[in-house]
C-alpha positions, 0 to 999 in steps of 0.5 A: 881365838874362838873358844867354841871352836876347840876343845880343851881335854884337861888332864889329856887322855894320855898314858902315864908314860906319855905324861912323864914324857911330856912333863919332862920336856917341858921342865926341859923346855922351862930350863932351856930358856932360862924361865922363872916363875911360871909358864905354860909349855904347849905340846902335841904328841903325835905318833909317840914323838913329843913337839913343843909348840909354843912356850907361854911365859905369861898364861891367862891367870882367870879362873877360866884360862887353861893355866888355871884348869891344868893347876886344878886338874893336879889338884891345886885349886885357884886361890892356892895356885895364886898363893904359890906364885905370889910366894915364889915371886917373893923368894927371889 
């Protein structure tokens, strides 16, 4: 993997309707696979059709990883994200 060869656009530049569509698909994929805690669901939107490309059940958690960047785009800073993940684990 060469990070200089890819551009991560967070949040994605898509409509609110497409955002809701992809969020719903991500939740359904997560539940269908019986995931627990957290995961990153990678998807493509091609000509209006969503496709799940990968379910990463152990996504990177460094401050520069995509999972924390996505959380930040949703309004959750890195320390809060870690606190929430620990809280979810303790609730099991």
